[in-house]
VEXDREN-2710 file (C-alpha; in Angstrom, 1 decimal):
% VEXDREN-2710
k/r/px/py/pz
1/MET/-24.4/-11.0/14.2
2/ALA/-20.9/-10.6/16.1
3/LEU/-20.0/-7.0/13.7
4/LYS/-22.0/-4.7/15.6
5/VAL/-21.9/-1.2/15.8
6/GLU/-23.9/0.1/19.0
7/THR/-20.0/0.3/20.8
8/ALA/-18.2/1.5/18.3
9/HIS/-16.0/4.5/19.0
10/GLY/-15.9/5.9/15.8
11/ALA/-12.6/7.6/13.9
12/MET/-9.8/6.2/15.4
13/THR/-7.3/8.1/17.9
14/GLY/-3.5/7.3/18.7
15/ALA/-4.1/5.8/22.4
16/ARG/-7.6/3.8/21.3
17/TYR/-4.8/2.5/18.5
18/ILE/-1.5/1.7/20.3
19/GLU/-3.9/-0.3/22.7
20/SER/-5.7/-2.2/20.6
21/LEU/-2.1/-4.2/19.6
22/ARG/-1.9/-5.4/22.8
23/ASP/-4.3/-8.5/22.0
24/GLY/-1.6/-11.2/22.6
25/ARG/-1.7/-11.7/18.1
26/GLU/1.3/-14.5/17.7
27/VAL/4.3/-12.4/15.9
28/TRP/7.6/-13.7/15.5
29/LEU/10.7/-11.9/14.9
30/ASP/14.0/-13.2/14.5
31/GLY/13.3/-16.3/16.6
32/GLU/11.0/-15.0/19.1
33/ARG/7.5/-14.3/19.7
34/VAL/7.6/-10.8/20.1
35/ALA/5.5/-9.9/23.7
36/ASP/4.8/-6.2/22.8
37/VAL/4.4/-5.0/19.3
38/THR/3.6/-1.6/20.8
39/THR/7.0/-1.0/22.0
40/HIS/9.6/-3.7/20.4
41/PRO/12.2/-1.3/18.9
42/ALA/11.1/-3.1/15.3
43/THR/7.5/-1.6/15.0
44/THR/7.5/1.2/17.7
45/GLY/8.3/3.6/15.8
46/MET/6.2/3.2/12.9
47/VAL/2.9/2.5/15.8
48/HIS/3.5/5.9/17.4
49/GLU/4.2/7.6/14.6
50/LEU/0.8/5.8/13.2
51/ALA/-0.7/7.0/16.5
52/ARG/0.4/10.6/15.2
53/ILE/-1.6/11.0/12.3
54/TYR/-4.7/9.1/14.0
55/ASP/-5.2/11.8/16.0
56/LEU/-5.0/14.4/13.6
57/GLN/-8.5/13.8/12.5
58/HIS/-9.8/14.5/15.6
59/SER/-7.6/18.2/15.1
60/GLU/-9.2/21.2/14.3
61/LYS/-7.0/21.9/11.6
62/TYR/-8.2/18.1/9.6
63/ARG/-11.4/16.8/11.8
64/ASP/-13.4/17.9/8.3
65/GLU/-10.4/17.0/6.0
66/MET/-10.9/13.6/7.0
67/THR/-13.4/12.4/8.8
68/PHE/-17.9/12.4/8.4
69/VAL/-20.5/11.9/10.2
70/SER/-22.0/8.4/9.9
71/PRO/-25.7/8.9/9.3
72/GLU/-26.7/5.7/11.0
73/THR/-24.6/6.5/15.0
74/GLY/-24.1/10.0/14.1
75/LYS/-20.6/9.2/15.3
76/ARG/-17.3/10.7/13.1
77/CYS/-16.5/8.0/10.9
78/SER/-12.8/8.2/8.2
79/LEU/-13.4/9.4/5.4
80/SER/-11.1/6.4/3.7
81/TRP/-14.2/4.8/4.4
82/LEU/-16.8/7.0/3.0
83/LEU/-18.8/4.9/-0.3
84/ALA/-18.8/7.2/-2.6
85/ARG/-21.7/8.3/-4.6
86/SER/-20.7/11.6/-6.0
87/HIS/-17.6/14.1/-8.1
88/GLU/-17.6/15.7/-4.6
89/ASP/-17.3/13.0/-2.1
90/LEU/-14.3/11.9/-4.6
91/LYS/-12.6/14.8/-3.6
92/ARG/-13.1/14.7/-0.3
93/GLN/-11.2/11.5/-0.2
94/ARG/-8.4/12.3/-2.4
95/ARG/-8.1/15.6/0.3
96/ASN/-8.0/13.2/3.1
97/SER/-5.3/10.5/1.7
98/GLU/-3.2/13.9/0.9
99/ILE/-3.3/14.8/4.3
100/TRP/-2.2/10.9/5.1
101/ASN/0.1/11.0/2.4
102/GLU/2.0/14.4/3.3
103/GLU/2.2/13.5/7.2
104/SER/4.2/10.0/6.0
105/TRP/6.3/11.6/3.3
106/GLY/4.3/9.4/0.9
107/GLN/6.6/6.2/2.7
108/LEU/4.0/4.7/3.5
109/GLY/2.2/1.5/1.5
110/ARG/0.2/0.0/3.6
111/SER/-1.1/3.2/5.5
112/PRO/-4.8/3.1/7.0
113/ASP/-5.6/4.5/3.8
114/ILE/-4.8/2.3/1.6
115/LEU/-6.9/-1.1/2.2
116/ALA/-9.9/0.8/3.0
117/PRO/-11.3/1.3/-0.7
118/PHE/-10.7/-2.6/-1.4
119/ILE/-13.4/-3.3/1.1
120/ASN/-15.1/-0.1/-0.2
121/GLY/-15.1/-1.4/-3.7
122/LEU/-16.4/-5.4/-2.4
123/VAL/-19.1/-3.2/-1.5
124/ALA/-19.5/-2.4/-4.8
125/ILE/-20.2/-5.2/-6.4
126/SER/-21.6/-7.2/-3.3
127/ASP/-24.6/-8.1/-5.8
128/ALA/-22.4/-9.9/-8.2
129/LEU/-21.1/-11.3/-4.4
130/ALA/-25.0/-12.1/-3.4
131/GLU/-25.6/-13.9/-6.5
132/VAL/-23.2/-16.9/-5.8
133/LYS/-25.0/-18.9/-3.4
134/HIS/-23.9/-20.8/-0.1
135/PRO/-26.2/-22.5/2.6
136/LYS/-24.6/-21.2/5.4
137/CYS/-24.1/-17.6/4.2
138/ASN/-24.8/-14.9/2.5
139/PHE/-21.4/-13.4/0.9
140/ALA/-23.1/-9.8/-0.2
141/GLU/-24.9/-9.4/3.2
142/ASN/-21.1/-10.3/5.1
143/VAL/-19.3/-7.6/3.4
144/ILE/-21.9/-5.1/3.5
145/ASN/-21.8/-5.4/7.6
146/TYR/-18.2/-5.8/7.8
147/HIS/-18.4/-2.6/6.0
148/ARG/-20.1/-1.2/8.5
149/TYR/-17.5/-2.4/10.8
150/CYS/-14.8/-1.3/9.5
151/MET/-16.1/2.1/9.0
152/GLU/-18.1/3.2/12.8
153/ASN/-15.0/1.4/14.6
154/ASP/-12.0/2.8/12.4
155/LEU/-10.0/-0.3/11.4
156/PHE/-6.6/-0.7/9.9
157/LEU/-6.1/-3.3/7.5
158/THR/-3.6/-5.0/5.8
159/HIS/-4.0/-8.0/2.5
160/ALA/-2.3/-11.0/2.0
161/LEU/-2.8/-12.2/-1.9
162/GLY/-0.5/-14.4/-3.1
163/ASP/1.4/-17.9/-2.5
164/PRO/4.3/-18.9/-0.6
165/GLN/7.4/-18.4/-3.1
166/VAL/7.9/-21.9/-3.0
167/ASP/7.8/-24.1/-6.7
168/ARG/5.9/-21.5/-8.3
169/SER/6.8/-23.9/-11.3
170/SER/3.9/-25.9/-10.0
171/GLN/1.8/-22.6/-8.8
172/PRO/-1.4/-21.4/-10.6
173/GLN/0.2/-18.8/-12.5
174/ASN/2.5/-21.0/-14.3
175/GLU/0.9/-21.4/-17.4
176/THR/2.3/-25.0/-17.7
177/ARG/1.1/-26.4/-14.5
178/ALA/-0.2/-29.6/-13.5
179/GLU/-3.8/-29.7/-13.0
180/SER/-3.2/-30.3/-9.3
181/GLU/-2.6/-27.4/-6.2
182/THR/0.5/-26.7/-3.5
183/GLU/-1.1/-27.6/-0.4
184/VAL/1.3/-24.7/1.2
185/ALA/-1.6/-22.2/-0.4
186/LEU/-3.8/-21.4/1.9
187/HIS/-6.9/-23.7/1.6
188/VAL/-10.3/-24.9/3.5
189/VAL/-9.8/-28.4/4.6
190/GLU/-13.2/-28.5/6.6
191/GLU/-16.7/-26.7/7.2
192/THR/-17.8/-26.4/10.6
193/SER/-21.7/-24.9/11.8
194/ASP/-19.4/-21.4/13.3
195/GLY/-17.4/-21.3/9.9
196/VAL/-14.3/-22.9/7.4
197/ILE/-10.9/-23.7/8.8
198/VAL/-8.5/-23.3/6.4
199/HIS/-4.9/-23.8/6.5
200/GLY/-1.6/-22.9/4.9
201/ALA/0.7/-19.3/4.3
202/LYS/0.3/-16.4/2.3
203/GLN/3.6/-14.0/1.4
204/LEU/3.8/-11.6/1.9
205/ALA/1.3/-8.8/4.0
206/THR/2.5/-5.4/4.8
207/ALA/2.0/-4.0/8.0
208/ALA/0.0/-7.1/9.5
209/PRO/2.4/-7.2/12.9
210/ILE/0.5/-3.8/13.0
211/SER/-3.0/-4.3/12.0
212/ASN/-6.2/-4.8/13.4
213/GLU/-7.5/-6.7/10.9
214/THR/-5.8/-9.4/7.8
215/TYR/-7.9/-8.9/4.8
216/VAL/-7.2/-12.4/2.9
217/SER/-8.4/-12.9/-1.2
218/LEU/-6.4/-13.4/-3.9
219/SER/-4.2/-11.4/-6.6
220/ALA/-5.4/-11.0/-10.4
221/THR/-2.5/-14.0/-10.7
222/PHE/-3.4/-16.6/-8.2
223/MET/-7.2/-15.9/-8.7
224/ARG/-7.3/-19.2/-11.7
225/ARG/-7.2/-22.2/-9.4
226/SER/-7.5/-25.5/-10.5
227/ASP/-9.0/-26.3/-7.1
228/PRO/-11.8/-24.9/-5.5
229/ARG/-10.8/-24.9/-2.2
230/PHE/-7.8/-22.9/-3.1
231/ILE/-10.3/-20.3/-3.7
232/LEU/-11.6/-17.2/-0.8
233/SER/-11.7/-14.1/0.3
234/PHE/-12.7/-13.4/4.1
235/SER/-10.9/-10.9/7.0
236/ILE/-10.5/-11.7/10.5
237/PRO/-8.8/-10.0/13.5
238/THR/-5.2/-10.0/13.4
239/ASP/-5.3/-12.2/17.1
240/THR/-7.1/-14.7/15.8
241/PRO/-5.6/-18.0/17.3
242/GLY/-3.6/-20.1/14.8
243/MET/-3.0/-17.4/12.7
244/LYS/1.4/-16.8/12.7
245/MET/3.2/-14.0/11.6
246/LEU/7.0/-13.8/10.6
247/CYS/8.7/-10.4/10.7
248/ARG/11.7/-10.0/8.1
249/GLU/14.3/-8.6/9.4
250/PRO/13.7/-4.6/10.3
251/VAL/14.8/-2.0/8.6
252/SER/14.1/0.6/11.3
253/GLN/17.6/-0.6/13.7
254/TRP/20.8/0.4/12.9
255/VAL/24.7/1.0/14.6
256/GLY/25.4/4.7/15.8
257/SER/23.3/7.9/15.3
258/TYR/23.9/8.0/11.4
259/GLY/20.4/9.6/11.5
260/HIS/17.8/7.9/9.4
261/PRO/14.5/10.5/9.5
262/LEU/12.8/7.7/7.4
263/GLY/13.7/4.0/8.2
264/ALA/13.2/5.2/12.0
265/VAL/9.9/5.9/11.8
266/TYR/8.2/4.1/8.7
267/ASP/9.1/0.9/8.3
268/GLU/5.9/-0.6/8.1
269/GLN/7.0/-4.0/8.8
270/ASP/6.0/-7.3/6.3
271/ALA/5.5/-10.5/7.8
272/MET/5.0/-14.0/5.9
273/LEU/1.7/-15.5/7.2
274/PHE/0.7/-19.1/9.0
275/PHE/-2.4/-20.1/9.1
276/ASP/-2.2/-23.6/11.1
277/HIS/-6.0/-24.5/11.0
278/VAL/-7.8/-21.3/11.8
279/LEU/-11.2/-20.9/12.0
280/VAL/-13.0/-18.7/9.9
281/PRO/-16.7/-17.2/11.0
282/TRP/-19.1/-17.4/8.4
283/ASP/-20.6/-13.6/8.6
284/ARG/-16.2/-12.7/8.2
285/ILE/-16.3/-15.1/4.3
286/PHE/-17.3/-12.7/1.3
287/MET/-16.1/-15.7/-0.8
288/LEU/-15.9/-19.3/-1.7
289/TYR/-15.5/-21.8/-4.2
290/ASP/-15.7/-19.5/-7.1
291/SER/-13.4/-17.3/-8.4
292/ALA/-16.2/-15.0/-11.1
293/PRO/-17.3/-12.2/-8.7
294/LEU/-13.7/-11.0/-7.7
295/LEU/-12.7/-11.0/-11.3
296/GLN/-15.0/-8.9/-12.3
297/ARG/-14.1/-6.6/-10.3
298/LEU/-9.8/-7.3/-10.5
299/GLY/-10.5/-7.3/-14.2
300/SER/-13.5/-4.5/-14.6
301/ASP/-12.8/-1.0/-15.3
302/ALA/-14.8/0.2/-12.1
303/ASN/-11.8/0.3/-10.1
304/PHE/-11.6/1.0/-6.5
305/ARG/-8.8/0.6/-5.2
306/GLY/-9.0/4.8/-3.8
307/TRP/-7.3/8.0/-3.5
308/GLY/-4.2/6.6/-0.9
309/ASN/-1.6/4.6/-3.7
310/LEU/-1.8/7.3/-6.6
311/CYS/-1.6/10.3/-3.4
312/ARG/0.9/8.1/-1.8
313/ILE/3.0/8.0/-5.2
314/HIS/3.0/11.6/-6.3
315/GLN/4.0/12.9/-2.5
316/ARG/6.6/10.5/-3.1
317/MET/7.8/11.6/-6.1
318/LYS/7.6/15.2/-4.8
319/VAL/9.9/14.9/-1.8
320/MET/12.4/12.5/-4.2
321/THR/12.1/16.1/-6.5
322/ALA/12.8/18.5/-3.4
323/VAL/15.5/16.3/-2.3
324/ALA/17.3/16.4/-5.0
325/THR/17.0/19.9/-5.5
326/LEU/18.5/21.0/-1.9
327/ILE/21.1/19.3/-2.7
328/ALA/22.3/20.2/-5.7
329/ASP/21.8/24.0/-4.5
330/ALA/23.6/22.8/-1.3
331/ILE/26.9/21.5/-3.1
332/GLY/26.7/24.1/-5.8
333/VAL/25.9/22.1/-8.9
334/ILE/21.8/23.1/-9.6
335/GLU/23.5/25.5/-12.4
336/TYR/25.3/22.9/-14.2
337/ARG/23.4/22.0/-17.2
338/GLU/24.0/17.9/-16.8
339/VAL/21.8/18.2/-13.1
340/SER/19.4/21.1/-14.0
341/ALA/18.2/17.8/-16.8
342/LYS/17.8/15.4/-14.4
343/LEU/16.1/17.7/-12.1
344/GLY/13.7/18.8/-14.8
345/GLU/13.4/14.8/-15.9
346/MET/12.2/14.3/-12.6
347/ALA/10.0/17.1/-12.5
348/MET/8.6/15.9/-15.5
349/HIS/7.8/12.2/-13.8
350/THR/6.1/14.2/-10.7
351/GLU/4.0/16.4/-13.4
352/MET/3.1/14.0/-15.4
353/TRP/1.4/12.7/-12.4
354/GLU/-0.3/14.8/-11.1
355/HIS/-1.8/15.0/-14.9
356/ALA/-2.8/11.5/-14.0
357/MET/-4.6/11.9/-11.3
358/ASP/-5.9/14.1/-12.4
359/GLY/-7.3/12.6/-15.3
360/VAL/-8.9/9.7/-13.2
361/GLU/-10.7/12.2/-11.1
362/HIS/-11.9/13.7/-14.1
363/ASN/-13.0/10.3/-15.8
364/ALA/-14.9/8.9/-12.6
365/TYR/-18.4/7.7/-13.6
366/PRO/-21.0/5.9/-11.7
367/ALA/-20.5/2.3/-11.9
368/ASP/-21.6/-1.2/-9.6
369/ASN/-24.6/-0.8/-7.1
370/GLY/-24.5/3.9/-8.1
371/PHE/-21.0/4.3/-6.1
372/MET/-18.8/6.4/-7.9
373/SER/-15.2/4.3/-9.4
374/LEU/-12.3/6.8/-10.6
375/GLY/-11.6/6.2/-14.2
376/SER/-9.2/3.3/-14.9
377/VAL/-5.3/3.4/-13.7
378/SER/-3.9/0.3/-15.4
379/GLY/-1.7/2.2/-17.3
380/MET/-0.4/4.5/-14.4
381/ASN/0.8/0.8/-12.1
382/VAL/2.9/0.0/-15.4
383/TYR/4.5/3.8/-15.4
384/PHE/5.0/3.7/-12.0
385/ALA/6.9/0.5/-11.3
386/GLN/9.6/2.0/-13.7
387/THR/9.6/5.4/-12.8
388/SER/10.1/5.1/-9.4
389/GLN/13.5/3.1/-10.0
390/ARG/14.3/5.6/-12.5
391/MET/14.1/8.5/-10.1
392/VAL/16.0/7.0/-7.3
393/GLU/18.5/6.7/-10.1
394/LEU/18.4/9.9/-10.7
395/LEU/18.9/10.9/-6.8
396/ARG/21.6/8.7/-6.5
397/GLU/23.3/10.6/-9.9
398/ILE/22.8/14.1/-8.5
399/SER/23.8/13.7/-4.7
400/GLY/26.9/11.8/-5.5
401/SER/29.6/10.1/-3.4
402/GLY/28.1/12.6/-0.5
403/MET/25.1/10.6/-0.2
404/ILE/27.3/7.5/1.5
405/MET/29.7/10.4/3.1
406/GLN/28.6/11.7/6.0
407/PRO/29.4/12.5/9.2
408/SER/27.0/10.7/12.4
409/GLU/25.3/12.9/14.7
410/ALA/27.8/12.5/17.3
411/ASP/30.3/13.3/14.9
412/LEU/28.7/16.4/14.7
413/ALA/28.2/16.5/18.5
414/ASN/31.8/15.6/19.1
415/PRO/33.6/19.7/20.2
416/GLU/37.3/17.5/19.3
417/PHE/36.3/16.4/16.1
418/ARG/33.6/19.3/14.8
419/PRO/35.9/21.8/13.6
420/TYR/37.4/19.0/10.4
421/LEU/33.6/18.6/10.1
422/ASP/33.1/21.9/9.7
423/ARG/36.4/23.0/7.6
424/TYR/36.4/20.4/5.0
425/MET/32.3/19.3/4.7
426/PRO/30.1/21.9/4.9
427/GLY/28.2/22.9/1.7
428/LYS/27.9/26.3/-0.7
429/GLY/26.3/28.4/1.6
430/VAL/25.3/26.1/4.3
431/GLY/26.7/24.5/7.3
432/VAL/28.0/21.2/7.5
433/GLU/24.7/19.6/9.6
434/TYR/22.9/21.1/7.6
435/LYS/24.0/19.3/4.3
436/SER/24.7/16.0/6.3
437/ARG/21.7/15.6/7.5
438/LEU/19.7/16.2/3.8
439/PHE/22.3/14.0/2.6
440/ARG/21.5/11.8/5.2
441/LEU/17.7/11.9/4.1
442/ALA/18.9/11.3/0.1
443/HIS/20.3/7.7/1.9
444/ASP/17.1/6.8/3.7
445/LEU/15.1/7.7/0.6
446/ALA/18.1/5.9/-2.5
447/ALA/20.7/4.1/-0.6
448/SER/19.0/2.5/2.9
449/SER/18.1/-0.9/3.7
450/PHE/15.1/0.9/3.9
451/GLY/15.2/3.0/0.8
452/MET/15.9/-0.4/-1.0
453/ARG/13.2/-2.4/1.3
454/GLN/11.0/1.1/-0.6
455/GLU/11.9/0.7/-3.9
456/ILE/11.3/-3.2/-4.2
457/TYR/7.8/-2.7/-2.9
458/GLU/7.2/-0.1/-5.3
459/TYR/8.0/-2.6/-8.6
460/TRP/6.1/-5.4/-7.1
461/HIS/2.9/-3.6/-5.2
462/GLY/0.9/-3.4/-8.4
463/GLY/1.4/-6.5/-9.0
464/ASP/4.2/-8.6/-11.6
465/PRO/4.7/-5.5/-13.9
466/ASN/5.1/-8.0/-17.0
467/ARG/1.7/-9.4/-16.4
468/ASN/0.4/-6.2/-16.0
469/ARG/1.7/-4.8/-19.6
470/ILE/0.7/-7.5/-20.8
471/ASN/-3.4/-7.3/-19.9
472/LEU/-2.8/-3.5/-20.6
473/LEU/-2.1/-4.5/-24.0
474/ARG/-4.6/-7.1/-24.5
475/ASN/-7.1/-4.6/-22.8
476/TYR/-6.1/-1.6/-25.1
477/ASP/-8.6/-0.2/-27.6
478/GLN/-6.2/0.3/-31.4
479/ALA/-9.0/-1.0/-33.4
480/ASP/-9.4/2.5/-35.1
481/VAL/-6.0/3.3/-35.9
482/ALA/-5.3/0.2/-36.7
483/GLU/-7.4/0.1/-39.8
484/ARG/-7.2/3.0/-40.6
485/ILE/-2.9/1.7/-41.0
486/LYS/-4.4/-1.1/-42.9
487/ALA/-6.1/1.2/-45.6
488/LEU/-3.4/2.7/-46.2
489/VAL/-1.3/0.3/-46.8
490/ALA/-4.3/-2.0/-48.9
491/LYS/-3.3/0.3/-51.7
492/PRO/0.0/1.4/-53.3
493/LEU/1.8/4.1/-50.8
494/ARG/1.8/7.7/-52.6
495/SER/5.9/8.9/-53.5
END
């Protein structure tokens, strides 16, 4: 088997991560092929920030909170890859996710901690995968071996789930579609002795240009297909021949010195993936032609998405609330009734999210194969898609026009112009440097191109919010109260 762990290195280090990206991967940005994503201006900030956090896994302060000892190799591995079998395991994983998100200010929707639970979840349903037979591979065995390989090497995965946005009227999420598939969607074109040849595209894959591997599958929206050739789940190295990545416009580069403390280092870079007759080896395929086991995972109560997104959202809320509070204090409006009420609303949403996190932890249960699952988060996915917009709106309202009118670092450093800034742009008891930098942070959260990209990401990250609301309604158990209401109105009402 190709996925061996005898030479595995264990928990990733910053230097090893940076070196792993220098593999000849095919990344395109603004009409040019990127020679080295570790040094390109659009990606270098994110690469080196991830490297910094990776190194924390080996620090005396965080080693025991971020890693565990592999029972097979004796090497330390990231807790992101731990197959939780107890409530204590889930608590350890929660703390690991908290550290990743505290260090990145809740800005990474695709940190290395996010995708590991997807693969962990496949391991948990390996029995169901094994029921689908193929003469050239064992899907359950592949998933188990792949998880082991990723865990022992602490690989950074992204995923690609959606079809290209071409003609959605003819695509599988449209209930009025014809019984045919759009050939631009990724599909199997041939089976060979070495694996399957796939062709088509995926939209989109966050952090693909700076990942080690790409997990390719189907979201719930795209899962039901009229043609089984379009049903596939696999993972391949990012430098696989024939896989080409098209980057979107970077949100990490600007003119001047205006300061983008988040955008400069947390632009994850989203990409379209084009698969030009790509070979996927048999031992890297987790499902072919049959969506039933994957639908079981996506639709059942056994949720293995892990703590990464839950902790990220909580940290993002905490940061936005704190920035808004500091701004209100810096401009002397924190005691205004309207402003205090808005800050209180932000605090309310943040507290409610933490209570919900405690709830899914409390409701954790042993699920498939004895692995622990967090309680259902279906309502939380819908809640944050709309609450994130409200948090951004409140931050903008509290900040006022100061969010867009602040001096640059060069302005602050200019001795000829600085007296005007000191005279006309300080705050209440704070100097112009503190105030302007605080507002620039708010700008990066709620107004810059980086902030706008983050908000679009938050809205769609959990899938189509309307579909999620409909699915939530369909699965929401109202039977007991509905029967009581029917009994109440079945006889004359009391006056």
